[in-house]
C-alpha positions as a printed Julia matrix, in Angstrom:
451×3 Matrix{Float64}:
  95.87  121.66   92.25
  98.15  119.83   89.68
  99.98  116.82   90.11
 103.41  118.81   89.23
 102.66  121.02   91.93
 101.94  118.37   94.29
 105.08  116.54   93.53
 106.91  119.39   94.0
 105.46  120.22   97.52
 106.41  116.62   98.39
 109.72  117.16   97.09
 110.37  120.4    99.47
 108.6   118.08  102.57
 110.98  115.58  101.97
 114.14  117.56  101.87
 113.15  119.35  104.76
 112.59  116.1   106.67
 115.75  114.65  105.5
 117.85  117.66  106.44
 116.54  117.78  110.16
 116.5   113.81  110.16
 119.95  113.32  109.01
 121.36  116.01  111.34
 119.44  115.09  114.78
 121.36  111.8   115.36
 124.96  113.84  115.52
 123.28  116.62  117.35
 121.84  114.28  120.06
 124.96  112.0   119.99
 122.91  109.22  119.05
 125.92  106.4   118.78
 123.94  103.11  119.5
 123.89  101.04  116.53
 120.69   99.45  117.1
 118.8   102.69  117.98
 120.36  104.36  114.92
 119.02  101.33  112.65
 115.41  101.67  114.1
 115.62  105.67  113.72
 116.82  105.05  109.81
 113.69  102.53  109.19
 111.25  104.92  111.06
 112.77  107.91  109.0
 112.45  105.9   105.48
 108.93  104.79  106.72
 107.71  108.23  107.27
 109.18  109.67  104.24
 107.7   107.13  102.0
 104.03  107.29  103.85
 104.43  111.2   104.16
 101.48  111.86  101.5
  99.5   109.78  103.76
 100.54  111.07  107.38
  99.25  114.5   106.81
  95.93  116.08  106.11
  95.55  117.35  102.3
  94.26  121.07  101.72
  91.46  122.11   99.69
  92.3   125.59   97.67
  90.48  128.28   99.7
  90.31  132.11   99.49
  92.17  134.71  101.0
  92.09  135.49  104.92
  89.0   136.33  106.08
  87.11  134.45  103.46
  85.55  131.11  104.65
  86.18  127.67  102.98
  83.77  127.35  100.03
  82.0   124.74   97.81
  83.66  124.72   94.22
  82.02  124.57   90.6
  84.46  122.97   88.21
  83.81  123.95   84.49
  86.11  122.44   81.67
  86.77  124.69   78.41
  87.78  121.89   75.87
  88.94  123.51   72.72
  90.41  121.17   69.97
  93.86  122.08   68.53
  95.76  120.92   65.91
  99.1   119.36   66.98
 100.38  117.89   70.28
  99.04  118.89   73.74
 102.63  119.44   75.19
 101.31  119.0    79.16
 100.07  115.52   78.17
 103.37  115.01   76.02
 105.6   115.67   79.11
 103.13  113.93   81.81
 103.12  110.4    79.43
 107.11  109.59   79.09
 107.66  110.21   82.89
 105.68  107.31   84.28
 107.1   105.22   81.53
 110.52  106.24   82.28
 110.2   105.42   85.88
 108.39  102.07   85.18
 110.97  101.09   82.75
 114.06  101.7    84.73
 112.19  100.07   87.82
 111.58   96.97   85.65
 115.38   96.76   84.44
 116.43   97.42   87.88
 114.27   94.22   89.49
 115.37   92.0    86.37
 118.76   92.77   87.23
 117.87   92.03   90.91
 117.01   88.73   89.57
 120.09   88.18   87.61
 121.74   89.01   90.94
 119.82   85.97   92.66
 120.37   83.74   89.83
 123.8    84.19   90.31
 124.21   83.56   94.01
 122.26   80.35   92.97
 124.83   79.52   90.55
 128.0    80.39   93.05
 126.23   78.21   95.6
 125.96   75.37   93.16
 129.55   75.56   92.01
 130.8    75.79   95.82
 132.18   73.06   97.67
 131.39   72.1   101.44
 133.83   73.36  104.15
 135.47   70.24  105.39
 136.46   69.61  107.77
 134.66   72.45  109.5
 137.27   74.07  112.0
 136.49   73.63  115.69
 136.13   77.48  116.12
 133.16   77.45  113.56
 131.62   74.54  114.87
 131.74   75.78  118.43
 130.44   79.02  117.13
 127.31   77.5   115.52
 126.58   75.47  118.96
 126.98   78.65  120.76
 124.56   80.52  118.75
 122.02   77.8   118.02
 122.2    78.73  114.53
 122.65   76.24  111.53
 123.84   77.39  107.85
 125.79   75.67  104.92
 129.22   76.61  104.81
 130.78   76.84  101.32
 134.01   77.66  100.12
 133.86   79.42   96.57
 136.7    80.79   94.18
 133.88   83.2    93.08
 134.24   85.54   96.1
 136.7    87.43   98.06
 134.56   88.28  100.94
 132.08   85.99  103.06
 128.83   86.5   101.93
 125.29   85.12  103.42
 121.99   84.52  101.54
 118.93   82.47  102.01
 116.12   82.2   104.16
 114.88   78.48  104.87
 118.2    77.09  103.37
 120.7    79.7   104.55
 124.2    79.61  103.0
 127.37   81.08  104.17
 129.87   81.39  101.04
 133.46   82.16  102.25
 136.59   82.65  100.15
 139.2    80.06   99.74
 141.64   82.3   101.82
 139.07   81.68  104.66
 141.2    78.5   105.51
 144.54   80.3   105.95
 143.25   83.01  108.55
 143.92   82.31  112.04
 141.56   80.72  114.62
 140.36   83.84  116.21
 139.74   85.71  112.62
 137.66   82.78  111.51
 135.78   82.82  114.75
 134.89   86.32  114.32
 133.87   86.02  110.55
 131.83   82.85  111.4
 130.18   84.97  114.42
 129.16   87.91  112.08
 127.78   85.43  109.4
 126.03   83.11  111.64
 124.39   86.19  113.56
 122.79   87.56  109.93
 121.22   84.15  109.79
 119.88   83.91  113.13
 118.38   87.68  112.71
 116.66   86.77  109.41
 118.37   89.65  107.82
 118.12   88.32  104.23
 114.35   88.75  103.72
 114.77   92.7   104.95
 117.76   92.83  102.29
 115.61   91.56   99.42
 112.88   93.86  100.5
 115.42   96.89  100.66
 116.51   95.79   97.14
 113.22   96.11   95.67
 112.39   99.22   97.07
 115.48  100.58   96.16
 114.71   99.24   92.48
 111.07  100.38   92.41
 111.97  104.01   93.77
 115.43  104.32   92.18
 114.53  108.24   91.69
 114.06  108.9    95.06
 117.18  109.96   96.66
 116.1   109.92   99.88
 115.41  105.98   99.58
 119.05  105.47   98.46
 120.71  107.72  101.37
 118.07  105.98  103.99
 118.85  102.65  102.67
 122.67  103.38  102.75
 122.25  104.19  106.63
 120.17  101.42  107.31
 122.81   98.78  105.62
 125.73  100.33  107.84
 123.79  100.52  111.03
 122.88   96.74  110.56
 126.41   95.93  110.01
 127.61   97.87  113.14
 124.52   96.07  115.36
 126.45   92.67  114.26
 129.68   93.89  114.6
 128.93   95.1   118.52
 127.19   91.76  119.15
 130.43   89.67  117.47
 132.67   91.65  119.96
 130.17   90.84  122.79
 129.96   87.28  122.01
 133.96   86.59  121.12
 135.57   89.22  123.47
 138.24   89.38  120.77
 137.93   92.76  119.33
 141.63   92.92  117.87
 140.93   89.56  116.04
 138.09   90.63  114.84
 139.41   93.84  113.23
 142.15   92.0   111.72
 139.86   89.86  110.15
 138.33   92.98  108.49
 141.58   94.14  107.53
 142.61   91.13  106.17
 139.61   90.82  104.03
 139.98   94.23  102.87
 143.61   94.0   101.57
 142.93   90.48  100.06
 139.65   91.67   98.23
 139.59   91.55   94.53
 138.32   94.71   92.47
 134.91   93.72   90.81
 131.28   94.11   91.05
 129.61   93.31   94.38
 127.63   90.27   94.96
 124.12   90.7    96.12
 123.81   89.53   99.67
 124.77   90.07  103.36
 128.52   90.7   102.8
 131.17   90.54  105.66
 132.84   93.5   104.07
 132.12   96.42  102.21
 134.75   99.2   101.65
 132.38  101.97  101.82
 131.45  100.9   105.11
 134.46   99.82  106.47
 135.75  103.15  108.06
 132.6   103.57  109.99
 132.38  100.32  111.21
 136.01  100.11  112.83
 135.66  103.72  113.8
 132.57  102.61  116.01
 134.27   99.56  117.39
 137.6   101.44  118.46
 134.89  103.87  120.85
 133.24  102.82  123.99
 129.55  103.42  123.06
 127.3   103.32  125.97
 124.41  105.09  127.0
 122.15  104.6   130.21
 118.58  103.41  129.94
 117.18  107.29  131.23
 119.22  108.91  128.73
 118.25  106.67  125.97
 114.67  107.08  126.48
 115.24  110.72  126.72
 117.17  110.67  123.47
 114.52  108.74  121.59
 111.74  110.82  122.84
 113.55  113.93  121.62
 114.25  112.13  118.09
 110.72  111.45  117.84
 109.19  115.05  119.06
 111.77  116.69  116.68
 111.19  114.64  113.91
 107.13  115.22  114.73
 107.51  118.95  115.02
 109.44  118.81  111.45
 106.92  116.75  109.66
 103.99  119.0   111.08
 105.88  122.29  109.78
 106.86  120.6   106.34
 103.07  119.88  105.76
 102.11  123.42  106.83
 104.81  125.3   104.83
 104.43  123.28  101.67
 100.87  121.85  101.99
  99.38  119.22   99.59
  96.28  119.95   97.78
  92.97  118.49   96.85
  90.51  119.39   94.19
  87.95  121.74   95.85
  85.43  119.95   98.09
  82.07  119.0    96.39
  83.35  119.74   92.93
  81.13  119.23   90.24
  83.22  118.24   87.14
  81.22  119.45   83.95
  82.51  119.66   80.19
  81.34  122.47   78.27
  80.67  122.34   74.6
  83.51  122.64   72.42
  84.56  125.35   70.04
  81.19  125.88   68.26
  80.55  128.86   70.49
  83.8   130.06   70.52
  83.29  132.77   68.12
  80.18  134.38   69.91
  82.24  136.34   72.44
  84.93  138.74   71.8
  88.2   138.56   73.56
  89.55  141.57   75.64
  92.7   143.1    74.66
  95.88  141.6    76.64
  96.64  144.58   78.45
  93.02  144.38   79.93
  93.55  140.72   80.4
  96.38  141.36   82.78
  94.7   144.08   84.77
  91.75  141.92   85.41
  93.81  138.95   86.27
  96.18  140.72   88.65
  93.42  142.85   90.39
  90.14  141.77   92.61
  87.23  142.44   90.65
  84.39  143.44   92.48
  81.03  143.92   89.87
  78.74  144.57   92.88
  79.0   144.33   96.66
  76.99  141.77   98.55
  73.58  143.15  100.23
  74.59  141.09  103.26
  77.1   139.33  105.07
  77.6   136.07  103.07
  77.3   132.7   104.57
  79.44  129.43  104.12
  77.68  126.61  102.31
  77.47  124.17  105.43
  74.73  122.82  107.47
  71.45  123.81  106.81
  72.48  126.01  103.77
  71.74  124.52  100.57
  74.34  125.17   97.94
  73.67  127.27   94.66
  72.82  125.47   91.48
  74.2   126.89   87.94
  71.47  127.34   85.3
  73.15  129.58   83.04
  77.05  128.7    82.07
  78.14  130.3    78.71
  81.07  128.69   77.65
  84.73  130.52   78.37
  86.25  131.56   75.26
  89.7   130.14   74.96
  92.3   132.61   74.53
  94.33  132.58   71.01
  97.42  133.38   72.77
  97.13  130.44   75.26
  96.03  127.89   72.1
  98.99  129.23   70.07
 101.38  128.79   72.91
  99.88  125.29   73.35
  99.38  125.82   77.03
  96.12  125.18   79.36
  95.75  125.71   83.14
  93.15  125.89   86.01
  91.75  129.23   87.03
  90.07  129.53   90.79
  87.71  132.46   91.19
  86.49  133.62   94.63
  82.83  134.99   94.34
  79.65  135.36   96.16
  76.4   134.11   95.08
  73.83  136.43   95.62
  70.11  136.14   96.66
  68.94  136.69   92.87
  71.36  134.0    91.53
  74.05  136.71   90.25
  77.73  136.52   90.84
  79.43  139.43   92.55
  82.62  140.1    94.23
  84.67  138.32   92.18
  88.64  138.0    92.63
  91.18  135.53   90.97
  92.83  133.28   93.45
  94.84  131.15   91.43
  95.71  131.56   87.53
  98.75  130.04   85.33
  98.3   132.68   82.88
  96.61  136.19   83.0
  94.77  135.63   79.41
  93.09  132.54   81.18
  91.92  134.3    84.1
  90.54  137.1    81.87
  88.86  134.52   79.57
  87.35  132.92   82.74
  85.99  136.1    84.32
  84.52  137.1    81.21
  82.51  133.93   81.18
  81.89  133.84   84.85
  80.17  137.4    85.12
  77.49  136.12   82.55
  76.95  132.77   84.99
  73.29  132.46   86.59
  72.49  130.19   89.53
  69.59  129.27   91.77
  70.38  130.86   94.92
  71.65  129.16   97.81
  68.98  128.79  100.53
  68.87  128.58  104.49
  65.25  127.15  105.45
  63.92  128.01  101.92
  64.88  131.39  102.16
  67.59  132.8    99.8
  70.94  133.72  100.94
  74.28  135.36   99.78
  77.03  132.55   99.97
  80.96  132.27   99.29
  81.65  130.33   96.43
  84.71  129.31   94.54
  84.31  128.82   90.8
  86.96  126.6    89.03
  87.58  126.74   85.1
  89.98  124.3    84.06
  91.24  125.04   80.22
  92.36  121.9    78.74
  93.87  121.32   75.14
  92.73  118.19   73.74
């Protein structure tokens, strides 16, 4: 299966997983900030690791036909001009890499800007008593600096954490300063800064992945809600804390957001205030049931997505072999286009097997190709500048002949017709069971590629 086909299947899987995953917390009434935070983080991990969390299938025949071993042959035809498929496949990785590199460089600029703000800031002197008391209560220390560059508190740094507060911080009431200090110090104690950097790197590398952007937004909001709830629990001054939020919102200057753990983000304000104005509680049994339901339903969705839109590998045991180039191309005749379409659309049975075919497994020794005339590359496909893969179901008989042909997959009818025409002439050393020839199911793959 082609890369683009697997990419399409992955997109459909992620779309289904996200549709269900975003709806489940609302349906199950999950409002606990910490539970939502862990849920969004888990959903993000599942989304990114989705290709590794499922078995990849191998192209197989129709219902009633057992899995087969595939033989892959490639018809390579030199064509003047550009291979359109290669032309399309080459820029996309370059585009993704270029944008990712640009975003990573912008992240470095943001980190450098924070460092400059820190160097230009001045120490908060004297430290307000409520701020010092909060440092003692949380057993957390950080360098608190006044900065004219920002309009909302920002926390960053790991080994030497710093809290930048705007000049207006000194004019706030003691209760508002206590709430702000508690919020920022909790970020320091929780060591949220490394997580933020990792999320920014992920957002830069996977900039093209909508699920990453959506889930990282949910994670950032849930993290702030977790801290908000802890602030209210510690300070027991919900009103003063809400007033601090509104004050920062009112005085915030327009401009680009500063990278870091900001006390205020306009896009999150409504959701944070709405949650704090509601009493959110959940008993331990109900919490366990809800978490179990979330996990189970998400797992069922994952299984359904992987079944409905499977990722495919090349046929097992494929023996990749390139046929000779175009010297023998003129040795065979092309069939009319109408005949090609009829052959590609209908099962081809040149001869019925003489016994029930076996599968190539256990003591059955696989057949070996001994005569494989080169497929003729159709002029219609060559002029269109396209190639493709043709998978044909067959039965290799005890005389080494190829019978019971049926097209399982083809991107073009003319390619299918050309593949069938060549395969009819192929001969094999038959499969054997304890030294005796036996009929076996065998899938044959012809890859038409323009070079």
